[in-house]
N, CA, C and O of each residue as an XYZ file, in Angstrom:
564
protein
N      -8.467     43.453     95.862
C      -8.144     45.067     96.166
C      -7.040     45.156     97.546
O      -6.242     46.068     97.764
N      -7.218     44.198     98.193
C      -6.847     44.433     99.747
C      -5.968     43.977     99.760
O      -5.450     44.287    100.833
N      -5.191     43.210     99.101
C      -3.932     43.447     98.931
C      -3.127     43.729     98.024
O      -1.958     43.342     98.038
N      -3.729     44.574     96.941
C      -2.950     45.409     96.673
C      -2.391     46.783     97.967
O      -1.379     47.466     98.124
N      -3.558     46.649     98.579
C      -3.180     47.620     99.576
C      -2.464     47.076    100.048
O      -1.478     47.791    100.228
N      -2.273     45.711    100.567
C      -1.382     44.922    101.372
C       0.411     45.633    100.823
O       1.238     46.274    101.471
N       0.418     45.261     99.744
C       1.622     45.531     99.524
C       2.130     47.069     99.551
O       3.326     47.229     99.797
N       1.470     48.015     99.360
C       1.168     49.720     99.451
C       1.269     49.821    100.663
O       0.198     50.366    100.928
N       1.818     49.682    101.663
C       1.190     49.433    102.844
C       2.747     50.415    104.179
O       3.338     49.921    105.139
N       2.841     51.589    103.678
C       4.248     51.881    104.545
C       5.210     52.410    103.585
O       6.417     52.609    103.724
N       4.481     52.589    102.631
C       5.284     53.080    101.084
C       5.281     54.654    101.488
O       6.403     55.159    101.507
N       4.259     55.457    101.795
C       4.143     57.029    102.292
C       4.894     57.273    103.676
O       4.930     58.474    103.946
N       5.557     56.387    104.707
C       6.410     56.774    105.650
C       7.738     56.784    104.890
O       8.428     57.795    104.763
N       8.003     55.728    104.456
C       9.477     56.175    103.265
C       9.532     57.119    102.338
O      10.660     57.579    102.162
N       8.539     57.629    101.582
C       8.880     58.474    100.902
C       8.511     59.963    101.818
O       8.583     61.035    101.217
N       8.270     59.946    102.721
C       7.885     60.947    103.985
C       9.302     61.357    104.775
O       9.412     62.562    105.003
N      10.426     60.478    105.231
C      11.429     60.158    105.737
C      12.674     61.227    104.711
O      13.351     62.236    104.910
N      12.353     59.976    103.246
C      13.216     60.575    101.898
C      12.752     61.900    102.081
O      13.545     62.568    102.745
N      11.778     62.483    101.733
C      11.597     64.196    101.192
C      12.296     64.535    102.729
O      13.257     65.104    102.212
N      12.533     64.623    103.911
C      12.577     65.324    105.140
C      13.855     65.181    105.196
O      14.490     65.975    105.890
N      14.537     64.135    104.479
C      15.836     64.341    104.490
C      16.094     65.250    103.602
O      16.682     66.113    104.253
N      16.049     65.481    102.897
C      15.812     66.099    101.659
C      15.290     67.461    101.421
O      15.260     68.140    100.394
N      14.959     67.648    102.414
C      15.242     69.451    102.749
C      14.943     69.589    103.896
O      14.182     70.528    104.130
N      15.345     68.843    104.914
C      17.077     69.517    105.676
C      18.180     69.619    105.150
O      19.190     70.208    105.533
N      17.945     68.941    104.117
C      19.927     69.260    102.986
C      20.048     70.782    102.312
O      20.992     71.494    101.969
N      18.192     70.937    102.300
C      18.592     72.238    101.003
C      18.323     73.362    101.738
O      18.217     74.528    101.359
N      18.188     72.701    103.241
C      17.622     74.672    104.248
C      19.524     74.294    104.945
O      20.092     75.327    104.590
N      20.443     73.557    105.555
C      21.166     72.927    105.536
C      22.267     74.060    104.718
O      22.982     74.869    105.309
N      22.161     73.814    102.715
C      22.626     74.767    101.440
C      21.995     76.217    101.623
O      22.807     77.092    101.323
N      20.700     76.720    102.056
C      20.565     77.592    101.679
C      21.251     79.008    103.522
O      21.892     80.055    103.613
N      20.563     78.067    104.487
C      21.415     78.717    105.450
C      22.820     78.785    105.212
O      23.635     79.594    104.770
N      22.786     77.384    105.769
C      23.950     77.862    106.145
C      25.472     78.150    104.236
O      26.533     78.771    104.288
N      25.025     77.606    103.281
C      25.440     78.381    102.217
C      25.866     80.225    102.571
O      26.836     80.942    102.325
N      25.000     80.346    103.022
C      24.576     81.549    103.066
C      25.776     82.405    104.290
O      26.591     83.321    104.394
N      25.344     81.672    104.766
C      26.794     82.041    107.004
C      28.028     81.729    105.554
O      28.941     82.483    105.216
N      27.746     80.733    105.088
C      29.556     80.816    104.417
C      29.855     82.562    103.528
O      30.823     83.317    103.622
N      28.350     82.719    102.574
C      29.489     83.631    101.891
C      29.186     85.408    102.090
O      29.594     86.436    101.549
N      27.789     84.890    103.702
C      28.241     86.000    104.906
C      29.317     86.175    105.536
O      29.379     87.360    105.861
N      29.965     85.757    105.787
C      31.503     85.238    106.386
C      32.373     85.100    105.507
O      33.475     84.870    106.007
N      32.366     85.151    104.008
C      33.620     85.315    103.033
C      33.629     87.268    102.830
O      34.667     87.926    102.889
N      31.995     87.974    102.556
C      32.269     89.436    102.072
C      32.648     89.463    103.300
O      33.575     90.203    102.967
N      32.782     89.365    104.266
C      33.045     90.536    106.175
C      34.299     90.057    105.651
O      34.679     90.758    104.713
N      34.758     89.490    105.819
C      36.528     89.317    105.480
C      37.302     89.680    104.666
O      38.526     89.704    104.787
N      36.160     90.257    103.015
C      37.132     91.290    102.436
C      36.973     92.423    102.776
O      37.859     93.235    102.506
N      35.523     92.934    103.637
C      35.552     94.051    103.743
C      36.520     94.200    105.070
O      37.304     95.136    104.917
N      36.663     93.554    106.271
C      37.261     93.794    106.686
C      38.769     93.812    106.063
O      39.670     94.133    106.838
N      39.070     93.522    104.853
C      40.778     93.118    105.219
C      40.694     94.567    104.263
O      41.708     95.266    104.272
N      39.322     95.106    103.311
C      39.951     96.105    103.033
C      40.090     97.593    103.721
O      40.757     98.578    103.403
N      39.146     97.327    104.835
C      39.264     98.255    106.102
C      40.474     98.535    106.697
O      40.490     99.627    107.266
N      41.814     97.691    106.763
C      42.487     97.005    107.573
C      43.705     97.470    106.658
O      44.756     97.807    107.203
N      43.628     97.482    105.838
C      44.440     97.674    104.459
C      44.690     99.497    104.067
O      45.740    100.057    103.751
N      43.278    100.094    104.238
C      43.425    101.601    103.831
C      44.417    102.013    104.884
O      45.413    102.733    104.816
N      43.722    101.185    106.131
C      43.806    102.028    108.105
C      44.967    101.777    108.139
O      45.520    102.123    109.183
N      45.818    101.118    107.112
C      47.626    100.489    107.441
C      48.390    101.504    106.236
O      49.428    102.149    106.383
N      47.690    101.432    105.251
C      48.253    102.715    104.242
C      48.279    103.733    104.677
O      49.230    104.478    104.441
N      47.222    104.117    105.474
C      47.382    105.843    106.000
C      48.600    105.951    107.275
O      48.506    106.944    107.998
N      49.468    105.192    107.498
C      50.940    105.491    108.171
C      51.577    105.790    107.006
O      51.554    104.787    106.292
N      51.997    106.475    106.610
C      52.957    106.756    105.810
C      54.463    107.812    106.650
O      54.340    108.675    107.519
N      55.499    107.419    106.125
C      56.377    107.958    106.799
C      55.736    109.243    106.367
O      55.060    109.306    105.340
N      56.015    110.567    107.387
C      55.386    112.216    106.614
C      57.007    112.712    107.262
O      57.092    113.939    107.209
N      58.025    112.188    107.728
C      59.700    112.563    107.452
C      60.139    112.618    105.871
O      60.286    113.638    105.198
N      60.312    111.235    105.447
C      60.405    110.953    104.268
C      59.699    111.769    102.608
O      60.151    112.025    101.492
N      58.356    111.930    103.346
C      57.109    112.712    102.476
C      58.099    114.411    102.134
O      58.723    114.692    101.111
N      57.954    115.092    103.138
C      58.513    115.954    103.015
C      60.598    116.408    102.720
O      61.157    117.465    102.429
N      60.869    115.689    102.857
C      62.382    115.195    102.096
C      61.953    115.340    101.054
O      61.681    116.495    100.728
N      61.684    114.119     99.984
C      61.840    113.460     98.909
C      60.107    113.627     97.772
O      59.878    113.330     96.599
N      59.229    114.240     98.887
C      58.134    114.108     97.646
C      57.162    113.363     97.233
O      56.173    113.480     96.509
N      57.720    112.490     97.923
C      57.637    110.831     97.814
C      57.283    109.730     98.910
O      58.100    109.481     99.796
N      55.669    108.866     98.819
C      54.783    108.501     99.849
C      55.726    107.196     99.613
O      56.233    106.691     98.611
N      55.725    106.838    101.217
C      56.141    105.372    101.476
C      55.431    104.881    103.255
O      55.106    105.527    104.251
N      55.441    104.284    103.105
C      54.473    103.082    104.647
C      56.087    103.312    105.630
O      57.298    103.212    105.431
N      55.132    103.673    106.761
C      56.630    102.932    108.016
C      56.758    101.740    108.480
O      56.727    101.002    107.495
N      56.814    101.465    108.900
C      57.666    100.424    109.557
C      57.031     98.796    109.032
O      55.897     99.183    109.317
N      56.869     97.837    108.696
C      55.842     96.527    108.970
C      55.470     97.044    110.038
O      54.737     98.032    110.098
N      55.846     96.549    110.818
C      55.428     96.823    112.804
C      54.207     97.384    112.534
O      53.190     96.691    112.567
N      54.179     98.580    112.265
C      53.559     99.707    112.681
C      52.611    100.483    111.891
O      51.759    101.345    112.105
N      53.241     99.638    110.570
C      51.455     99.492    109.582
C      50.579     98.400    109.970
O      49.370     98.451    109.747
N      51.272     97.184    110.674
C      50.722     96.527    111.089
C      49.959     96.518    112.178
O      48.782     96.258    112.430
N      50.853     96.845    112.734
C      50.049     96.928    114.123
C      48.498     98.557    114.162
O      47.772     98.838    115.116
N      48.532     99.152    112.934
C      46.970     99.750    112.690
C      46.301     99.786    111.987
O      45.383    100.569    111.743
N      46.876     98.403    111.264
C      45.835     97.399    110.734
C      44.978     96.399    111.571
O      43.811     96.028    111.440
N      45.843     96.123    112.375
C      45.653     94.678    112.925
C      44.333     95.227    114.166
O      43.449     94.411    114.428
N      44.309     96.704    114.891
C      43.383     97.853    115.612
C      42.205     97.939    115.052
O      41.288     97.678    115.831
N      41.753     98.330    113.514
C      41.009     97.685    112.952
C      39.965     96.902    113.117
O      38.767     96.978    113.393
N      41.380     95.547    112.679
C      40.459     94.326    112.705
C      39.761     94.009    114.431
O      38.646     93.494    114.517
N      40.398     94.307    115.452
C      39.909     94.445    116.002
C      38.859     95.084    116.428
O      37.905     94.472    116.910
N      38.881     96.210    116.328
C      37.694     96.862    116.542
C      36.325     96.299    115.878
O      35.294     96.528    116.512
N      36.216     95.540    114.585
C      35.065     94.589    114.190
C      35.238     93.878    115.540
O      34.319     94.196    116.295
N      35.892     93.235    115.958
C      35.492     92.530    117.095
C      34.848     91.523    116.883
O      34.301     91.376    115.790
N      34.739     90.481    117.974
C      34.395     88.773    117.472
C      35.041     87.934    117.532
O      36.025     88.117    116.816
N      35.062     86.631    118.240
C      35.959     85.757    118.258
C      36.190     85.296    116.427
O      37.141     84.850    115.785
N      35.117     85.592    116.171
C      35.123     84.791    114.531
C      35.769     85.838    113.432
O      35.508     85.650    112.244
N      36.775     87.157    113.902
C      37.430     87.517    113.102
C      39.377     87.762    113.129
O      39.945     88.772    113.544
N      39.946     86.704    112.648
C      41.458     87.305    112.722
C      41.755     87.272    111.688
O      41.277     86.970    110.595
N      43.209     87.848    112.364
C      44.694     88.497    111.552
C      44.755     87.295    110.678
O      44.336     86.220    111.106
N      45.338     87.429    109.265
C      45.597     86.655    108.657
C      47.195     86.414    108.195
O      48.151     85.643    108.278
N      46.718     87.696    107.641
C      48.075     87.685    107.780
C      48.490     88.893    107.167
O      47.630     89.079    106.305
N      49.494     90.037    107.096
C      49.801     91.399    107.274
C      51.639     91.746    106.571
O      52.689     91.473    107.153
N      51.521     92.243    105.534
C      52.775     92.390    104.721
C      52.788     93.983    103.699
O      52.121     94.469    102.785
N      54.154     94.408    104.651
C      54.659     95.899    103.776
C      55.730     95.369    102.577
O      56.929     95.134    102.729
N      55.111     95.278    101.622
C      56.151     95.594     99.652
C      56.785     96.098    100.256
O      56.745     96.904    101.186
N      57.897     95.256     99.318
C      59.643     95.535     99.366
C      59.527     97.292     99.720
O      60.080     97.938    100.610
N      58.656     97.695     98.725
C      59.542     99.509     97.740
C      58.484    100.014     99.261
O      57.578    100.564     98.634
N      58.156    100.127    100.437
C      57.317    100.138    101.237
C      56.450    101.142    100.912
O      56.333    102.263    101.407
N      55.642    100.422     99.708
C      54.581    101.638     98.730
C      53.162    100.934     98.934
O      52.216    101.184     98.188
N      53.086    100.066     99.962
C      51.654     98.983     99.788
C      51.581     97.930    100.805
O      52.569     97.244    101.066
N      50.432     97.769    101.402
C      50.042     96.684    102.652
C      48.848     95.711    102.064
O      47.670     95.963    101.809
N      49.706     94.366    101.939
C      48.780     93.835    101.570
C      48.544     92.413    103.312
O      49.291     91.880    104.132
N      46.691     92.432    102.911
C      46.172     92.409    104.505
C      45.361     90.773    104.191
O      44.953     90.244    103.157
N      45.377     90.473    105.193
C      44.321     89.531    104.968
C      43.933     88.446    106.340
O      44.713     87.817    107.055
N      42.537     88.508    106.374
C      41.410     88.336    107.764
C      40.788     87.229    107.275
O      40.245     87.086    106.179
N      40.900     86.501    108.118
C      39.913     85.207    108.382
C      38.250     85.637    109.090
O      37.889     86.665    109.663
N      37.859     84.985    108.917
C      36.313     85.442    109.611
C      35.516     83.554    109.844
O      34.918     82.938    108.962
N      35.679     83.263    110.692
C      34.658     81.457    110.843
C      33.514     81.574    110.926
O      33.097     82.727    111.031
N      32.755     80.709    110.917
C      31.331     80.353    110.612
C      30.999     79.211    111.181
O      31.768     78.291    110.902
N      30.251     78.986    111.779
C      29.798     77.507    112.479
C      28.599     77.116    111.608
O      27.823     78.068    111.526
N      28.121     75.869    110.823
C      27.468     75.412    110.125
C      26.330     75.006    111.109
O      26.536     74.192    112.010
N      25.086     75.617    110.900
C      23.893     75.114    111.853
C      23.549     73.681    111.140
O      24.236     72.705    111.441
N      22.665     73.578    110.354
C      21.930     72.611    109.661
C      22.889     71.438    109.355
O      22.623     70.265    109.615
N      24.490     72.046    108.546
C      25.056     70.933    107.473
C      25.965     70.660    109.264
O      27.029     70.231    108.820
N      26.098     70.655    110.325
C      26.896     70.710    111.401
C      26.285     68.767    111.902
O      27.034     67.954    112.443
N      24.766     68.481    111.504
C      24.235     67.886    112.026
C      24.618     66.537    111.213
O      24.882     65.597    111.963
N      24.683     66.316    110.119
C      25.800     65.398    109.364
C      27.638     65.722    109.172
O      28.357     65.247    108.292
N      27.921     66.369    109.940
C      29.556     66.640    110.990
C      30.087     67.105    110.095
O      31.056     66.562    109.565
N      29.403     68.639    109.558
C      30.095     69.554    108.366
C      30.268     70.552    109.977
O      29.186     71.060    110.272
N      31.149     70.807    110.762
C      31.027     72.056    111.401
C      31.262     73.379    110.940
O      31.653     74.299    111.660
N      31.111     73.427    110.193
C      31.656     75.611    109.584
C      33.177     75.131    108.753
O      33.504     74.019    108.338
N      34.047     76.666    108.702
C      35.093     76.323    108.026
C      35.618     77.803    108.567
O      34.808     78.458    109.222
N      36.611     78.223    108.382
C      37.302     79.728    108.421
C      37.231     80.312    106.770
O      38.194     79.761    106.235
N      36.794     80.851    106.117
C      36.635     82.623    105.363
C      37.973     83.274    105.046
O      38.354     83.675    106.146
N      38.941     83.613    104.098
C      39.439     84.414    104.270
C      39.325     85.521    103.159
O      38.649     85.241    102.169
N      39.876     86.651    103.231
C      40.307     87.818    102.507
C      41.202     88.486    102.218
O      42.069     88.454    103.091
N      41.477     89.202    101.261
C      42.662     89.885    101.080
C      42.464     90.760    100.309
O      41.780     90.915     99.297
N      43.724     91.829    101.393
C      43.330     92.957    100.264
C      44.572     94.247    100.503
O      45.131     94.373    101.593
N      44.856     95.072     99.414
C      46.084     95.625     98.991
C      46.017     97.341     99.339
O      44.876     97.557     99.747
N      46.645     98.345     99.328
C      46.258     99.289     99.712
C      47.721     99.979     99.904
O      48.567     99.507    100.664
N      47.853    100.775     99.376
C      48.900    101.886     99.438
C      48.689    103.291     99.348
O      47.624    103.732     98.918
N      49.502    103.934     99.672
C      49.031    105.359     99.599
C      49.311    106.214     98.491
O      50.352    106.173     97.835
N      47.791    107.447     98.187
C      48.630    108.389     97.526
C      48.796    109.261     97.602
O      48.220    109.984     98.414
N      49.824    109.708     96.650
C      50.490    111.637     96.712
C      49.323    112.180     95.949
O      48.634    111.600     95.109
N      49.226    113.516     96.442
C      49.128    114.123     94.931
C      49.129    115.868     95.358
O      49.065    116.720     94.472
């Protein structure tokens, strides 16, 4: 009986080490995966708000003269969108792109939100940037 026990010595240590690695990876997927999803949702939310703010910068003189809505020039529209993005603060939020359509009827804003991996960073995956894009335009009533 002692020869059988001698062959099994240390098997529980191997199991514990392997099980710890699996638990660590699962925790990484849960925690870091949740952080990645949160960053993507935050980017989409900020992009929507920035696009709406940009769409609020309408050319009032053109509206009064023609009855049609159009946005101001791209510089003013994107400056307003950038104000909203900056108001959401933090080093992790940045403007990816801002463009006004050719007809000046809508603005498209892209926002990037970076996130840092906690568990998965230990195995060489530091995190990345998530991106959200939204388009909005003024509505005449």
